[in-house]
C-alpha positions in Angstrom: 127.2 152.4 148.2 126.3 148.8 148.9 124.4 147.3 145.9 123.0 144.6 148.2 119.2 144.8 147.6 117.6 141.7 146.1 115.1 141.9 143.3 111.5 141.0 144.5 107.9 141.8 143.6 107.9 144.3 146.4 111.2 146.0 145.3 111.7 145.1 141.6 114.8 146.0 139.6 114.9 147.9 136.4 116.9 146.8 133.3 117.0 149.2 130.4 118.4 148.1 127.1 119.8 150.5 124.5 119.8 149.0 121.0 121.9 150.4 118.2 120.0 150.0 115.0 122.1 152.5 112.9 123.2 151.9 109.3 126.7 150.7 110.4 125.1 147.7 112.0 124.5 146.3 108.5 128.3 145.4 108.4 129.4 141.8 109.0 129.9 140.7 112.6 133.5 139.8 113.4 132.6 136.6 115.2 132.0 133.2 113.7 128.2 133.4 113.1 128.5 134.8 109.6 125.6 137.3 110.3 125.5 141.1 110.5 126.1 143.2 113.5 122.4 144.0 113.5 121.4 140.4 113.6 123.9 139.7 116.5 122.6 142.8 118.3 118.9 141.6 118.0 119.9 138.1 119.1 121.8 139.5 122.1 118.7 141.6 123.2 116.3 138.7 122.7 118.6 136.4 124.7 118.9 138.9 127.5 115.1 139.3 127.7 114.7 135.6 127.7 117.2 135.0 130.5 115.7 137.7 132.6 112.3 136.1 132.1 113.6 132.7 133.2 115.2 134.2 136.3 111.9 135.8 137.3 109.9 132.5 136.8 109.1 130.3 139.7 107.5 127.1 138.5 104.9 128.2 136.0 104.4 131.6 137.7 106.1 134.7 136.3 107.1 137.1 139.1 107.3 140.9 138.4 110.7 141.1 139.9 112.0 143.4 137.2 110.8 146.2 135.0 112.1 146.3 131.4 112.6 148.9 128.7 114.2 148.6 125.3 115.1 151.7 123.4 116.2 151.8 119.7 118.4 154.5 118.3 119.4 155.0 114.6 116.5 153.7 112.6 114.2 156.4 114.1 116.3 159.3 112.9 117.9 161.6 115.5 115.7 160.5 118.3 115.5 157.3 120.4 112.2 155.4 120.5 110.6 152.4 122.1 112.0 149.3 120.4 109.0 147.2 121.3 106.2 146.7 118.7 102.9 145.0 118.7 101.0 145.2 122.1 104.0 146.7 123.8 104.5 149.6 121.3 102.8 152.1 123.6 104.6 151.0 126.8 108.0 152.4 127.5 108.4 150.3 130.7 106.9 146.8 130.9 106.6 144.3 133.7 108.0 140.7 133.3 104.4 139.4 132.9 103.7 141.8 130.1 106.9 141.0 128.4 106.3 137.2 128.6 102.8 137.5 127.3 103.7 139.8 124.3 106.6 138.4 122.3 106.2 138.8 118.5 106.7 135.0 117.9 108.5 132.0 119.2 111.2 130.5 117.0 112.6 126.9 117.2 116.4 127.0 117.4 119.2 124.5 118.0 120.9 124.6 121.4 123.7 122.5 122.9 123.2 121.2 126.4 125.2 118.9 128.6 124.8 115.2 128.0 125.7 114.4 131.6 129.0 112.7 130.5 131.2 115.6 129.9 129.9 116.3 126.3 127.2 118.2 124.6 124.1 117.2 122.7 122.0 119.4 120.3 118.3 119.9 121.1 115.5 122.0 119.8 114.8 125.0 122.0 111.9 127.5 122.0 113.2 131.0 121.6 110.9 134.0 122.0 111.5 137.0 119.7 110.7 140.6 120.7 113.2 142.5 118.6 113.9 142.2 114.9 117.3 143.2 113.3 117.3 146.7 111.8 120.2 148.8 110.4 119.4 152.3 109.1 120.4 155.9 109.7 122.9 157.5 112.0 123.9 156.7 115.5 122.3 159.2 118.0 123.7 157.4 121.1 123.5 160.6 123.1 119.7 160.8 122.5 119.4 157.2 123.7 121.2 158.0 127.0 119.1 161.2 127.4 115.9 159.3 126.9 117.2 156.6 129.3 117.9 159.4 131.8 114.3 160.5 131.8 113.0 156.9 132.2 115.5 156.1 135.0 114.8 159.4 136.8 111.1 158.7 136.9 111.5 155.1 137.9 114.0 155.7 140.7 111.7 158.3 142.3 109.2 155.5 142.9 111.6 152.7 143.7 114.2 154.1 146.1 114.4 150.9 148.1 115.2 148.8 144.9 118.5 147.7 143.4 119.7 150.6 141.2 118.8 150.5 137.4 121.1 148.6 135.0 121.5 150.2 131.5 122.9 147.8 128.9 124.0 149.5 125.7 124.5 147.1 122.7 126.3 148.8 119.9 129.2 148.9 117.5 130.4 151.9 119.5 130.4 154.5 116.7 128.1 157.4 117.9 127.4 160.5 115.9 129.2 162.4 118.7 131.4 160.8 121.3 131.5 163.9 123.5 127.7 164.2 123.6 127.2 160.5 124.2 129.9 160.5 127.0 128.3 163.6 128.7 124.8 162.0 128.5 126.1 158.7 129.9 127.9 160.5 132.7 124.7 162.4 133.7 122.7 159.1 133.6 125.2 157.3 135.8 124.6 159.8 138.7 120.9 158.8 139.1 120.2 155.9 141.5 118.4 154.5 144.5 119.3 154.3 148.2 121.1 151.1 147.2 123.5 152.7 144.7 123.8 154.6 141.5 122.8 153.5 138.0 125.1 150.9 136.4 126.0 151.3 132.7 127.2 148.2 130.9 128.3 148.3 127.2 128.3 145.3 124.8 130.5 145.9 121.8 129.4 144.3 118.6 132.5 144.5 116.5 133.7 143.8 112.9 137.1 142.8 114.3 138.1 139.2 114.7 140.1 139.6 117.9 139.5 137.2 120.8 136.4 137.9 122.9 137.0 140.2 125.8 135.0 139.8 129.0 135.1 142.1 132.1 138.1 144.2 131.1 139.6 146.2 133.9 141.9 148.4 131.9 142.5 149.7 128.3 145.4 147.3 128.0 142.9 144.4 127.9 141.0 145.8 124.9 141.7 144.7 121.3 144.4 146.7 119.7 143.3 149.4 117.3 139.7 149.3 118.5 139.0 153.0 119.3 135.3 152.3 119.8 136.1 149.7 122.4 138.1 152.3 124.4 135.2 154.8 124.2 132.7 152.2 125.5 135.1 151.2 128.2 135.4 154.8 129.4 131.6 155.3 129.7 131.0 152.0 131.4 130.4 151.7 135.2 132.7 149.8 137.5 130.9 146.7 138.5 130.2 146.4 142.3 131.9 143.4 143.9 128.6 141.3 144.0 128.0 141.6 140.3 131.7 141.1 139.4 131.8 137.9 141.4 128.6 136.5 139.8 129.8 137.5 136.3 133.2 135.8 136.9 131.4 132.7 138.1 129.3 132.6 134.9 132.4 133.0 132.8 134.2 130.2 134.6 131.1 127.9 134.0 131.1 128.8 130.3 134.8 128.1 130.0 134.3 124.6 131.5 131.5 123.9 129.1 133.7 125.0 126.2 136.6 122.9 127.5 134.4 119.8 127.6 133.2 120.5 124.1 136.7 121.0 122.8 137.9 117.8 124.5 135.0 115.8 122.9 135.7 117.2 119.5 139.4 116.4 119.8 138.6 112.8 120.8 136.3 112.5 117.8 139.1 113.6 115.5 141.5 111.1 117.1 139.3 108.1 116.5 
């Protein structure tokens, strides 16, 4: 199938985030932040929502080019629930305008941007918060995929001309039942629009300190000894060429930024 439809107000896309809020997410994240996996998970979700909002903004106008859902699993027992609170607590699918107008708060955070001379400078950035970090209970990942199935099934029936739904599962990859989660994800992946079937993307929040892995194409590229990473790889969709190309472009841009920063830091040490 082609995966060629552009997102527009007439034919919006649908991004559904699955958020692991189980007890195991209280463990330390294996990266350099020093936070817990739950904190990194919430940060990743808020960042994704912010980036989608910026993409759907033209000038000062927010376009409803994408519908959004965020489901939590773990803290709510054996079921999956709507992760939004406040004014969005009763809405399982929200528009971009609803999302932008109903964040919980806006935090001021430090962010590094280009200084125009190959280096980076630190600036204050306004960062909206929709999701708070939680870590409690088991990991009913299968229930999350099953709830996602119902939402995607209803949405695709009314949006057959749209780009197919994208489901992003952010987790440490340790479900209560891998077979049940795998079966539920497989069932979900068969739903779609006239432009393609649903895409399932997994973001693995790990305790390990192995190098970051992006866009792996085989098990051999995964960190050694990470059984959860293999499981998540197996239930992920193969990215269509258009998404793979854009993801690779973003990765190359990030590598250039990091290279510039490392060069600047090295020069500072040599002075």
